ZAKOLKE-722230 format. One record per residue (C-alpha): x, y, z negated. Coordinates in steps of 0.05 Angstrom, whole numbers, plus 5000, padded with zeros to 4 digits. Example, Ala and Ser with C-alpha at 12.3 -4.5 7.8 and 13.67 -1.06 7.14 Angstrom:
REM residues 2
+------+------+------+
|   px |   py |   pz |
+------+------+------+
| 5246 | 4910 | 4844 |
| 5273 | 4979 | 4857 |
+------+------+------+
***
This chain:
REM residues 225
+------+------+------+
|   px |   py |   pz |
+------+------+------+
| 2515 | 5839 | 9559 |
| 2452 | 5882 | 9556 |
| 2475 | 5961 | 9534 |
| 2407 | 5965 | 9493 |
| 2408 | 5941 | 9421 |
| 2347 | 5890 | 9397 |
| 2334 | 5910 | 9330 |
| 2325 | 5844 | 9284 |
| 2342 | 5867 | 9217 |
| 2295 | 5847 | 9161 |
| 2263 | 5792 | 9208 |
| 2257 | 5728 | 9187 |
| 2289 | 5666 | 9229 |
| 2246 | 5623 | 9250 |
| 2296 | 5567 | 9242 |
| 2371 | 5554 | 9226 |
| 2433 | 5515 | 9242 |
| 2499 | 5504 | 9216 |
| 2530 | 5579 | 9264 |
| 2477 | 5601 | 9279 |
| 2396 | 5637 | 9260 |
| 2343 | 5636 | 9300 |
| 2303 | 5687 | 9315 |
| 2240 | 5717 | 9358 |
| 2246 | 5762 | 9406 |
| 2200 | 5823 | 9370 |
| 2184 | 5846 | 9441 |
| 2174 | 5778 | 9471 |
| 2151 | 5717 | 9428 |
| 2165 | 5671 | 9483 |
| 2240 | 5687 | 9477 |
| 2293 | 5655 | 9416 |
| 2349 | 5694 | 9406 |
| 2418 | 5664 | 9372 |
| 2456 | 5713 | 9325 |
| 2516 | 5675 | 9295 |
| 2521 | 5667 | 9221 |
| 2555 | 5721 | 9195 |
| 2607 | 5673 | 9161 |
| 2610 | 5637 | 9225 |
| 2622 | 5684 | 9270 |
| 2683 | 5667 | 9342 |
| 2741 | 5713 | 9301 |
| 2736 | 5683 | 9225 |
| 2727 | 5628 | 9266 |
| 2798 | 5640 | 9302 |
| 2817 | 5659 | 9231 |
| 2809 | 5600 | 9202 |
| 2842 | 5541 | 9255 |
| 2927 | 5526 | 9253 |
| 2981 | 5570 | 9304 |
| 2953 | 5541 | 9356 |
| 2877 | 5546 | 9341 |
| 2895 | 5616 | 9329 |
| 2923 | 5630 | 9410 |
| 2854 | 5618 | 9439 |
| 2808 | 5663 | 9466 |
| 2755 | 5685 | 9426 |
| 2707 | 5669 | 9481 |
| 2727 | 5599 | 9472 |
| 2699 | 5602 | 9402 |
| 2642 | 5643 | 9419 |
| 2586 | 5598 | 9415 |
| 2536 | 5632 | 9450 |
| 2573 | 5645 | 9513 |
| 2591 | 5575 | 9525 |
| 2512 | 5552 | 9513 |
| 2492 | 5604 | 9565 |
| 2547 | 5585 | 9605 |
| 2532 | 5501 | 9610 |
| 2455 | 5525 | 9603 |
| 2473 | 5560 | 9683 |
| 2512 | 5509 | 9694 |
| 2465 | 5444 | 9688 |
| 2407 | 5480 | 9719 |
| 2453 | 5506 | 9786 |
| 2474 | 5443 | 9785 |
| 2422 | 5382 | 9761 |
| 2353 | 5362 | 9796 |
| 2288 | 5383 | 9760 |
| 2281 | 5317 | 9735 |
| 2339 | 5334 | 9678 |
| 2322 | 5405 | 9681 |
| 2259 | 5405 | 9658 |
| 2285 | 5384 | 9592 |
| 2319 | 5444 | 9584 |
| 2305 | 5519 | 9570 |
| 2328 | 5568 | 9610 |
| 2376 | 5610 | 9590 |
| 2363 | 5698 | 9600 |
| 2434 | 5700 | 9585 |
| 2471 | 5747 | 9525 |
| 2451 | 5811 | 9490 |
| 2463 | 5867 | 9430 |
| 2422 | 5870 | 9365 |
| 2437 | 5906 | 9304 |
| 2462 | 5839 | 9271 |
| 2516 | 5824 | 9323 |
| 2506 | 5791 | 9402 |
| 2457 | 5734 | 9422 |
| 2444 | 5678 | 9465 |
| 2375 | 5699 | 9482 |
| 2333 | 5635 | 9511 |
| 2260 | 5613 | 9539 |
| 2225 | 5593 | 9471 |
| 2189 | 5526 | 9463 |
| 2119 | 5533 | 9439 |
| 2068 | 5471 | 9438 |
| 2005 | 5497 | 9480 |
| 1972 | 5524 | 9420 |
| 2031 | 5571 | 9413 |
| 2062 | 5541 | 9360 |
| 2140 | 5535 | 9366 |
| 2154 | 5479 | 9383 |
| 2175 | 5423 | 9324 |
| 2242 | 5376 | 9323 |
| 2231 | 5303 | 9338 |
| 2261 | 5301 | 9266 |
| 2207 | 5336 | 9243 |
| 2160 | 5298 | 9280 |
| 2176 | 5223 | 9265 |
| 2181 | 5244 | 9187 |
| 2106 | 5265 | 9200 |
| 2086 | 5223 | 9248 |
| 2118 | 5168 | 9255 |
| 2132 | 5136 | 9320 |
| 2067 | 5148 | 9356 |
| 2058 | 5134 | 9428 |
| 2062 | 5208 | 9438 |
| 2130 | 5206 | 9420 |
| 2150 | 5150 | 9452 |
| 2121 | 5164 | 9518 |
| 2164 | 5219 | 9510 |
| 2228 | 5186 | 9485 |
| 2212 | 5142 | 9554 |
| 2212 | 5193 | 9600 |
| 2260 | 5239 | 9567 |
| 2322 | 5177 | 9561 |
| 2307 | 5163 | 9645 |
| 2314 | 5225 | 9664 |
| 2376 | 5234 | 9630 |
| 2405 | 5162 | 9638 |
| 2385 | 5182 | 9716 |
| 2435 | 5252 | 9717 |
| 2482 | 5234 | 9669 |
| 2498 | 5311 | 9642 |
| 2552 | 5314 | 9599 |
| 2533 | 5336 | 9525 |
| 2555 | 5336 | 9466 |
| 2512 | 5278 | 9422 |
| 2449 | 5273 | 9418 |
| 2414 | 5295 | 9352 |
| 2344 | 5290 | 9331 |
| 2341 | 5360 | 9309 |
| 2373 | 5402 | 9367 |
| 2323 | 5363 | 9404 |
| 2232 | 5397 | 9409 |
| 2171 | 5353 | 9430 |
| 2138 | 5394 | 9467 |
| 2066 | 5378 | 9463 |
| 2020 | 5404 | 9515 |
| 1954 | 5376 | 9548 |
| 1954 | 5321 | 9504 |
| 2020 | 5292 | 9528 |
| 2091 | 5304 | 9500 |
| 2159 | 5335 | 9528 |
| 2216 | 5304 | 9488 |
| 2266 | 5384 | 9503 |
| 2347 | 5392 | 9488 |
| 2352 | 5468 | 9459 |
| 2426 | 5452 | 9418 |
| 2491 | 5411 | 9438 |
| 2503 | 5428 | 9512 |
| 2573 | 5423 | 9503 |
| 2611 | 5465 | 9546 |
| 2605 | 5491 | 9614 |
| 2661 | 5464 | 9689 |
| 2720 | 5421 | 9680 |
| 2729 | 5370 | 9705 |
| 2680 | 5308 | 9695 |
| 2688 | 5232 | 9698 |
| 2656 | 5188 | 9750 |
| 2596 | 5179 | 9750 |
| 2592 | 5088 | 9730 |
| 2640 | 5124 | 9656 |
| 2594 | 5181 | 9662 |
| 2543 | 5136 | 9654 |
| 2570 | 5094 | 9603 |
| 2572 | 5148 | 9560 |
| 2513 | 5181 | 9563 |
| 2482 | 5108 | 9554 |
| 2525 | 5103 | 9490 |
| 2495 | 5181 | 9476 |
| 2421 | 5148 | 9485 |
| 2429 | 5092 | 9441 |
| 2457 | 5118 | 9381 |
| 2395 | 5181 | 9386 |
| 2355 | 5122 | 9371 |
| 2392 | 5090 | 9320 |
| 2387 | 5171 | 9291 |
| 2312 | 5176 | 9300 |
| 2307 | 5097 | 9264 |
| 2340 | 5130 | 9199 |
| 2291 | 5190 | 9195 |
| 2238 | 5143 | 9180 |
| 2294 | 5098 | 9125 |
| 2310 | 5155 | 9081 |
| 2231 | 5166 | 9079 |
| 2204 | 5091 | 9061 |
| 2259 | 5096 | 9016 |
| 2232 | 5152 | 8976 |
| 2290 | 5202 | 9003 |
| 2260 | 5281 | 9000 |
| 2260 | 5321 | 9077 |
| 2339 | 5343 | 9099 |
| 2332 | 5421 | 9094 |
| 2337 | 5420 | 9176 |
| 2271 | 5379 | 9180 |
| 2221 | 5430 | 9126 |
| 2258 | 5502 | 9140 |
| 2228 | 5519 | 9217 |
| 2179 | 5568 | 9215 |
| 2119 | 5551 | 9270 |
| 2065 | 5596 | 9255 |
| 2102 | 5663 | 9294 |
+------+------+------+
***
């Protein structure tokens, strides 16, 4: 944990999830700082558990620490064909709003923060740019068959550079280490996750066709930073 404190109080997060807020590092525009929401700190998450859950260490509930370790393991043990879809991790730092995971901020070639594929599909449908990027992601992800949580459209960004798209996974890596299934079983599990991802992507346009309003997470991303 770095001793220097980064001041982010007063800054507006460019995105938010269920547990954390995402800020642009005030001194490094290509770095994202993920900070726990005040109601979702490791201490509070542990307090809300039952007796056995409260016996676990705080590290077990520290999403920033687990994410940092998971990204480290993925970059260390998997080929470049997979890790090109992952941001780099710069470690844990201290901010005036609490500990943060410092990681690469994914931007398009024009300098704007890349959109989620959920947001992009809502606005553009399944165009050739998104189709090509998703095909490459599915191929690379299945070939490596890494452990992960479910693949969700709002955790995947479409990075656009030089007329091409690249799908980047920026959340939902799961926990690092531990025993893994043999490769054939991992492949089967990844196939299932990719199939469910396709279903979730289709739901975005189904909701739009039904005249529903976009969910908050689609419209919340502030790309101008």
